[in-house]
N, C-alpha and C positions, 0 to 999 in steps of 0.2 A: 144302546145308550140310554140311560134313563135319567141322567143327572149332569149339570154342569155347575161347579162352583169355583171356577178357576179364575175369576176376577179377584185380585188384590185388593179388597174392599177398602181396607185401612189407608191403603196408600193412595187408593183413588180419592177417598174422601179428603185426603191432605192437600191434594193439589186441584181438584174440580169437584163440583157438586154432582157431576153425573158422567156416567161412561156408557158406551153401548157398542157391541161388537156382534158381527154374524160369521158363524164358522160353517165350513163345509167338511164332512169326514166320510172318507171311502173306508168301509169296514172289512176286515180280512176274516171274521169269525167264522163265516160259512165255508171259508176255504180251509181254515185249520181244523174246524169240526163239521164235516159234511153231513155227518148222520145226526149228530145230536142238535145242530143248529140249522138244518136244512131250509128253515123257514125265516131265518135271520135277515134282516135288511142288510143291503150293500151301501146304501148312501142316507147320511143323516145331515139335514140342515138346523142349526142351533142359532137362536137369536136370544141375547141376553142382554140386560140392563141393569145399572146400578145406579141410585141416585139418593144423594144424602140431603138433610134438611137440618132445621134447628132441633127437631125432636129425636132423630136417629137416622135410619135409612130404609129405603125399599129395595128389593132385589127380586127380579124375576127371569125365567129362561122357558122358552118353548123349544122341544125337540121335535123336528117333523121328519119322521122316518119315510123313505121313498123306494119304490120299486120301478120296474120298466114300465108297468101298466097301471099303478094306481098310488096314491098316498096311503101308506100302511097304518099310520097312526099319528097322532099329535098329543105330546105329554108336557105338562107345566108344572112348575113350582113356583110360588109366588110368597115372598116372606116379607115380614116388616119386623124391623127392630127398633125399640125404644130405648134411648141411653139412660141410664141410671146414676145420673150426675155428671156434671159436665167433665170432669176429669177421671171419672171411674171407669175402668175397662169392661165393666158389667152392662150387660144390656138385656131386656126382656124380649124374647123372640116368639112370634106368631108366623105360622105357615099354612098353607094349603097345597097339597100335592093331587094330581088327578089327570085325565085326559080321556081320548077316544081313539080306538083301534078298529080298522076296517074288518078284522077278522075277529078278534076277541069282544067286540062290543066297547064297553068303558074299562079304562083301569079301574082298579078299586081305589077310591077316593079316600084320602086321609088329612085329618087336622091335626096340628102340633103346636104345642105351646111349652114354654120353658124359659130357660136362661142360657146367655151366651157371655163367654170371657174372650175378648178381642186384644190382642197385643201387637207390637211392631218393633223393629229396632230404631234406633235414633234417626236415621236417614230414611226409614219407611222403604228401604230396600227388601226386607224380609217382613212379611205379616202372618199372622195366624189367627184362629178362631177355634173354640172349644164350645160345642152346645150339648146339653143335656135337656132332652125334651120328652114330654108325654105325647103319646101318639094315639090317636084314634082311628080305626080303620071303620071305614062305612060299609053297609051292604051294598054288593054290586049288581050289575045286570046279569052276570055270570053266575048269581046265586052263592057268591062268598058272603059269609055270615060277618055282621059286624064284632069288633073284639077290640080290646084295650091292648097297648103296646107302649114300648119307650124306644128312644133312640139316642145314641151317642154318636155325634158328629165333629170330626176335625178337619178343618180348612187350612191350607197353607198357600203362599206364595213367595217366590223369592226371584228376583232380576239380578243379574250379573254381566260379565264381561262387558261392562261400559253400556250397559242396558240393551245388549244385542241378544241376550239369552235369557228366558223365563223357565222356570220350572214351578209349577202349580198343581193343585187338585184337592181332593177330599177323601176321607173314608168316612163310612157309616156302619153303624153297628145297631140292628133292630131285631126285634123279636116278631116272627111271622108265625102262622098258624098253618098246620098241615090239614089234610082234608079229614082226617080222623079227629081234629080238634087239639091235638097235641103241638106244643110249641116247638118252634126251630130257631136258630140264631142265623140271620142274614149278614153276610159281610160282602160290602160292595166299594170298591175304591177305583177311581179313575184320575191316576197321575197323567198330567200333560208337560211335555217339553216343546217349547217354541224358539224358533230361529226369528228374530225381529228384523227382517230386512229393511223395513222402514219404519216410521212413526206409525203408520197405519197397516203395513201389509206384514203377516207373520207367515211362516211354514213351519209345521211341526207333527207331533204325533200324540195320540192318547192311547192308553191301554187301560182296558177295563178288566180289573181283577176282581173276581166274585166266588163266592160259595154259597150254596142254596138261593141264589138269585135267578139263573136261568131255568125256565120251565123246560124239562127235558123228559120226554116219555120213551126214549129209544133206551137209555140204559140206567144205571143207578148212579152216573158221574154226577158231581155236584160244583166241582170247582173248575173254572174256565179263565182263560187270559185270552182277551180279544184286542188285538192292536188295531189302530186306523193310522191312515195318511190324511193329513187335514191341511188348510189353509184358514186363515182368520183375517177379516177386514175390522179394524178399530176406527169407528166414527168419531 
């Protein structure tokens, strides 16, 4: 798991200035792909927070990957949006992505800037966002070179069944570089389904669907589907 954008941000901002949750995911990827993903983590803890203000909103999350012996890695994304007018659905979006891994050193850092289009239904039960961003990857400790890229992101959230069920997630498309310098299209989506047992406690699942995202040296497979079993506490 590299990214969570599952908070229905527009709905949150309609009712409260901030929201925070912590999630615990058990990942079945290594069971499904024992050869290609033999080093994949089994457990990920995610802390995420959204806060709205008069100018726009802040959002961040931290993924902490755990094994039996060590913390395998910590990855974060921090973004800021500036509203372009009080009633406008458009916003300016600025973001930082990066983190540390116990085996891989640092994740390749990236800075993103661009525009977002945010929308919602009249009762805020369904929200969405589309972001078109310029993305700059920086040189990393693993000798990855710096390069320019672009990213298209879609985020959605919908609550139904008298607020007992939530379906949310995101999909990203961006240009990555191969070792030979040629480009490749990376697709990453993480839809989530939650059953909201109480106002604070939810049980559910996330399915990480990706192409050209998983680092696989075992064979030439690039498409993976990695489900989780998860619990979430909303503060």
